Every structure is written in structure tokens, then in C-alpha cells.
SELOZA-901937 format. One record per residue (C-alpha): x negated, y negated, z. Coordinates in steps of 0.5 Angstrom, whole numbers, padded with zeros to 4 digits, always signed. Example, Ala and Ser with C-alpha at 12.3 -4.5 7.8 and 13.67 -1.06 7.14 Angstrom:
BEGIN
-0025+0009+0016 -0027+0002+0014 
//
This chain:
BEGIN
+0000+0000+0000 -0003-0007-0002 -0002-0012+0004 -0002-0019+0004 -0004-0019+0011 -0008-0014+0015 -0008-0015+0023 -0013-0011+0026 -0014-0010+0034 -0018-0005+0038 -0013-0004+0043 -0006-0003+0042 -0003-0010+0044 -0009-0014+0042 -0005-0016+0036 +0001-0018+0039 -0002-0022+0045 -0006-0026+0040 -0003-0026+0033 +0004-0024+0033 +0007-0030+0031 +0003-0031+0025 +0005-0024+0023 +0012-0026+0024 +0011-0033+0020 +0008-0029+0014 +0013-0024+0014 +0019-0029+0014 +0015-0032+0008 +0016-0025+0004 +0009-0023+0005 +0007-0016+0006 +0003-0015+0013 +0001-0009+0017 -0003-0007+0023 -0009-0003+0024 -0011-0001+0031 -0018+0002+0032 -0017+0006+0038 -0011+0009+0042 -0013+0005+0049 -0014+0011+0052 -0018+0008+0058 -0013+0003+0060 -0011+0004+0067 -0004+0004+0066 +0000+0008+0061 -0002+0014+0057 -0004+0015+0049 +0004+0017+0048 +0006+0011+0052 +0002+0007+0048 +0004+0010+0041 +0011+0009+0043 +0010+0002+0045 +0006+0000+0039 +0012+0003+0035 +0017-0001+0038 +0013-0007+0037 +0012-0006+0030 +0019-0005+0029 +0021-0012+0032 +0016-0015+0028 +0018-0012+0022 +0011-0010+0019 +0010-0006+0013 +0005-0001+0016 +0002+0001+0023 -0004+0006+0023 -0009+0008+0029 -0016+0010+0027 -0017+0014+0033 -0024+0011+0035 -0027+0012+0042 -0024+0007+0047 -0030+0003+0050 -0035+0008+0046 -0034+0006+0039 -0040+0002+0036 -0042-0003+0030 -0046+0003+0026 -0045+0006+0020 -0040+0012+0022 -0035+0007+0024 -0036+0002+0019 -0035+0007+0013 -0029+0009+0017 -0026+0002+0017 -0028+0000+0010 -0024+0006+0007 -0018+0003+0011 -0020-0004+0008 -0020-0001+0001 -0014+0002+0002 -0010-0003+0004 -0013-0009+0000 -0011-0014+0005 -0012-0022+0002 -0013-0024+0010 -0015-0020+0016 -0014-0022+0023 -0019-0020+0027 -0021-0019+0035 -0025-0025+0038 -0033-0025+0036 -0034-0026+0044 -0030-0025+0050 -0029-0022+0057 -0027-0015+0055 -0034-0012+0051 -0029-0008+0046 -0026-0015+0044 -0033-0018+0041 -0036-0011+0039 -0029-0010+0035 -0030-0017+0032 -0037-0016+0030 -0035-0009+0027 -0029-0012+0023 -0033-0018+0020 -0039-0013+0018 -0034-0008+0015 -0030-0013+0011 -0037-0015+0008 -0039-0008+0006 -0033-0006+0003 -0034-0011-0002 -0040-0008-0004 -0039-0003-0010 -0046+0001-0009 -0042+0003-0002 -0038+0009-0005 -0032+0012-0001 -0026+0016-0002 -0019+0016+0000 -0015+0021+0003 -0014+0025-0003 -0021+0025-0005 -0021+0020-0010 -0026+0014-0011 -0024+0008-0008 -0025+0001-0011 -0029-0004-0008 -0025-0010-0004 -0027-0016+0000 -0022-0020+0004 -0022-0027+0002 -0022-0030+0009 -0023-0026+0016 -0019-0030+0022 -0021-0028+0029 -0016-0030+0034 -0017-0032+0041 -0016-0027+0047 -0018-0028+0054 -0024-0033+0053 -0022-0040+0050 -0026-0042+0044 -0025-0048+0040 -0020-0046+0034 -0022-0048+0027 -0015-0047+0025 -0008-0047+0029 -0001-0044+0026 +0005-0047+0028 +0009-0041+0031 +0015-0045+0034 +0020-0041+0030 +0018-0034+0032 +0016-0035+0038 +0021-0031+0042 +0021-0026+0037 +0013-0026+0039 +0015-0025+0046 +0019-0019+0045 +0014-0016+0041 +0009-0017+0047 +0014-0014+0052 +0015-0008+0048 +0009-0006+0052 +0012-0004+0059 +0007+0000+0062 +0002-0006+0060 +0005-0012+0062 +0010-0014+0068 +0017-0012+0067 +0022-0013+0073 +0025-0006+0073 +0018-0003+0074 +0013-0008+0074 +0011-0005+0081 +0010+0002+0079 +0003+0004+0079 -0004+0001+0080 -0004-0007+0078 -0009-0009+0074 -0011-0016+0071 -0005-0016+0065 +0000-0013+0070 +0002-0019+0073 +0007-0024+0072 +0002-0029+0072 -0001-0026+0066 +0005-0027+0061 +0005-0034+0064 -0002-0035+0061 +0000-0033+0055 +0006-0038+0054 +0002-0043+0057 -0004-0042+0052 +0001-0042+0046 +0004-0049+0049 -0003-0052+0049 -0005-0050+0042 +0002-0053+0040 +0001-0059+0043 -0006-0061+0039 -0002-0061+0032 +0005-0064+0035 +0009-0057+0035 +0012-0053+0041 +0008-0047+0040 +0002-0045+0036 -0004-0039+0035 -0011-0041+0034 -0016-0038+0030 -0024-0038+0028 -0027-0037+0021 -0034-0037+0020 -0033-0040+0013 -0030-0046+0011 -0022-0046+0010 -0020-0049+0003 -0013-0052+0002 -0010-0053-0006 -0006-0059-0003 -0004-0064+0002 +0003-0061+0003 +0000-0055+0007 -0002-0060+0012 +0003-0060+0018 +0005-0068+0017 +0007-0069+0025 +0005-0075+0029 +0000-0074+0035 
//
């Protein structure tokens, strides 16, 4: 399936927390968008592999994405090496996304930064014709390099290069996040099991606060921020938000 947008996250729920508003925006515009999880999140304190798959499927349904897959890399132990790069290159060449949304390049969780670097490396190498890969049927794949890689913001604050207005889809975005009932606070079972950094009500409040802060900077209610390692170009000034700030 050829995609316009592929959001990649090292853990199920990374994408929902960080860039699901942008995904919802693009789907509303008729674009094809998908999600690729690198690991099954098996090292998470709360929940199981089975519950994470069920929650990821529910979140995907809420967002209306066109596909969601999991590469089953080892949570906590994957590396930015040839084996993992080739695994990701095969996926990039399968879906041929124009734009990739990726983990932060540096963050509190070491998996996030390592995944961000892995994704950036694989996206570049995927464009080299002399790196040969085959699809699931054993047929040679054509080279493919996404036009942009946008790294979303996660726990640590980084000054964004791009802010996207997500005000119209914000409530739907929060529904997708809350699909992960074992991970984030839920009034029904919020106190079940061990408590973690992300299971308190304060964590969800911080997600809302971040979106409000980003939105304020561009004169809208809610926004998501991204970092891009290459310059972002626009074809005309109509692409700019015409809001006085």
C-alpha cells in the first residue's frame, strides 16, 4: 500500500501521544496514513503484549489509519545497526511514504532517541539503489526515500521547526491516547497495578498543556511540534496560517 504519511514509533502509544493530531488532519484531507510500531512495548511496567496490541488496534480505529503494523524489534535492546536498518528499509520501501513522522532524536527514554536515529538512517539508506531488499514474496524492492522526516516532540522540550494546528481534531486525538487504558490514567482502573511516570492524571494534563502551549505560539488553541533536519519549503504563502499573534 502506497502511503502519503507513515508515522513510526518505537513503542505502541508514542505516535498517539506525539503526532496523532497531524495524522488525523491528513486523513481528513483525504491522505493515506499508516502507523508502524517498532516494538511491542513488552518492557512496559503496566499491561501485556496482548493488551498493547488490543489498545493499539483501538487507537488505530479511532484515528482511521489505513494500516498499522509492528516490526517486533526487542523493546529496550534494538540497535541502530545493519540488521535493524534493513528491517526498517523493507517497510519503508513497502509503504513508500512521502513523509515520515519519527521519534525524537533525543529524549528522556533512551529508546526514543535511538529509534529517532534508526529511522533517520533507514530513510536515507532506503534511497540507495545498491542496497538490495526483497518484499514478503521475495520480489526485489525499488529504492524509496521519503521527502521529509519530521521528528515529533516527546518528553523533553525541544524548540520546534514546524508547528501544526490540530485544534479541530484535538478531542479525537485525546480519545486515541486514552485507548491505552493500561498505560494512562483511567478513572475506572487508574489505580490498578503499579503506578508509573505516565499513569497519573498529571501526565495527561501535561500532554494537553503542551498542545495548548504550542498552539498559543501560532495563534490557535492546540498544536503539535516537529523538528526537521532539512529546510522546509512551501510553494506559496497560502500555506501559512494567517493569524495575528
